[in-house]
N, C-alpha and C positions, 0 to 999 in steps of 0.2 A: 604957734608955732614953733620949731625949732631950728634956729640959727644955722646955717650951710657947715659951719667948723663941724655942731654936735649932728648933723646929718651924718656926717665922713669918718665921726667918730661911734657913732649906732653901726656903720656898716662895719667898719673895721672889726668891734667886740662881734658880729654875726658871722665876718669872716674868720679870724680867729676862731669862733666856737664851732663853726664846718669843720675845722680840724683839728676837735676837740681841744681845743685850749683857751685859758680862760686866762691867764696874767697878763699884767701890762705890759712888762716886752713883748707879748707873743700879740695884743694890739696892737701898741707902737707898731711893731712889722706890717701888720694890715696897714697902717693909718698914713691914706695920703698925706695928712697935719698935723702937726706939732699941737700935740698939748699935756696941761699938766689938771692937776688932782683938783685947780677949781672949779675945771669943764665935766669932772668923772661929777664931782658935789653936783654943778646944775644938773645932772644928768639923776643922777639918786635922789636929788630933793623934790625930783618932776616926777618920784616915783616909776622911773626907768629902767632904772637899775639896782642892787643891791653889791654893794663891797664887803667881802670879810678878807680882811690882812689883803693877800697879794690876787685874792680871784672875785675878778669881777665877773657879775651873773646878772640878766632883764630880767627884771619883775614881770610875771603874765602880761600887762599891758606893753610893757618894752617889749617883750615879746611881740605882739601884735602889731608895734608901732614900726620896730624892726621889718616887721618882712615885709610892711608894706612899702619904706624906704627901698632895699631890696628887690623884691617885684618890679617898681616905678626903676631901678636904676639898667637891671637887665633886660629888663625889657627893652629900654632906652637902647643899650649894645644892640644886639637882634636889629632894632630899628638903622642904629648910624651903618652895619658893616654890609648890614644883605639891601637896605634899598638904596640911603643916600652913597651906598659904598665909600665909605671913608677907610682908609687905613688902619691899619690896631695902633699903629704910634699917635694916629688921633683919635681914636676911638672915647679913650677914657675919659681925655677932657670934651668931650664935642656930649660925650653919654650923659656928665654929670653938671653940663649944663642943662640938656631935656629935660635929666630926668627932675630938676627943680622945679620947671614950669609945667608936667604935666598936672591936668587934675582929672579928678575920678574917671569923671565921664570921657575923657580923651585918652588916659589910661587903659579903658576897655574898649575904647574904639582900635584902637593901636595893635590891641592885643588880638583881637576876634579880628585885625587886617591880615597878618600876623599868622591867623591862622593856629592861636593858642601855644607856644612853642613852651618848649618843656626846659631847653639848657639855654644858655648863653653863650655865644662865640665860644666863652672859654670851655664849656661844658661845664659847668656850674649849673644848679637847680633853676629855676624861676621860680617862685612861691605863685600857687596854684591864683586865682581872684574869682569874683563870682559869674562874672562872664563865661569862664572855661568850667565852673562846676554845670552851667547851665546850659553848655555847648553853645550859647551864642555864634549867629553864621550872620548878622545883622549885612555887615561888611564885608563879607569874610569870601567874596564870590572873586574878589580879584587872586587873591594868594587860597589854590588847591592843591591839590596830592598830584602829584606826574604821573597817579596811576588814575586820574580824573579828566586830561588830556584825550583828546578823542584825533586819532592819526590826521596827521599833519598840522597840529596845533604843535605851539608854541610857547615855549615862557622863561623864566630867567630864574635860575635856584635862588630862594632868599634862605632857608635853613634846613638844616634836615634833624630828622628827629630818629634814630635809630633806634630796635630794641638794644643793641650794645654797642657799649668803645669797638670792638671789631670790627661791624658791621661800617661805623663810621668809617675809620681808617684803610677797611675796604674802597668803600666809594669815593675819599679821599685818595683812590692810589689811581684808582680807573679818571683819575681830573672831574667827578664832579665835585664841585664844591659851593657856595654862598658867590651866585656874579656870572654863574656859564650860562648862555644860552644854548636850553635844550630843544629838539624839536622831536615830535613822534611822530615813527616811520608806520607804524602799523600796531596795532595790540592785541592779537592773535598768534598763534598760541602762547607765543611772549609778549609784552611791552618791546618792541624794539628801537630806539632811540639817536637819533646823531646829535654831536656835539664835535666841534673844534676839527672836524676831517672826521670826527672818530665815531664809527657807531656800535653799541652797543644795547644787547641783549637783556632785562632783567627779569625777576616775577616779580607779578604783581601788589605782591606783602612788601621786596622791598622800593619796588616806585613809591606804594603808600606812604612811606615814609621820607619820601622828599618832597620835599612844597616849594614850588616855585608862581612866580608873578605871571599870572598867566598873559599870554600876549592878545595883541584886539588881532579879529581875523586867523587866516590861516597862509603858513610861507609856502607849502608844498601843494 
């Protein structure tokens, strides 16, 4: 088991690498804790990283370990922002606490519950897990796509999985964002919904990219 400090360093190495940066300085800028060379030596001794001059790279096993860490962390971010409805300022601290407590079976359950999100609240990719690849739906009936709701049914938006960033920004500009409760007025010919005194018609493919926490019963 890695200490919390070493976990934070692994996360920083991953985040820097996402921007194709591999130097100590880039890693320090991404890291939430201070670290020194002995910490990197420990990761190297455990076979998780290699050091070559100023370049830090993951080994194959290190990349797998870091991928697992980042998956837990970013799933935790989705959980605390969309379900627990915490503000972004609180997200990172609570997500870190939740991340360290996620056992593999709990991680899969949360991912399935959330509908296998692909992006964290900051738009960064969430590494896929076995439950995603197997399209597991054991506990996914609570979170469904907006397109799966019938007329009169409601749900609170948990996250949006758009085809591209332009569509995401378009939906956000309409006011469709995590935490907003929507009610489906009708489903044909287009899906018409109401939220915050606003009515909006959406194509079903767009509605399929919006995931909601389905409310029990019907509001209309």
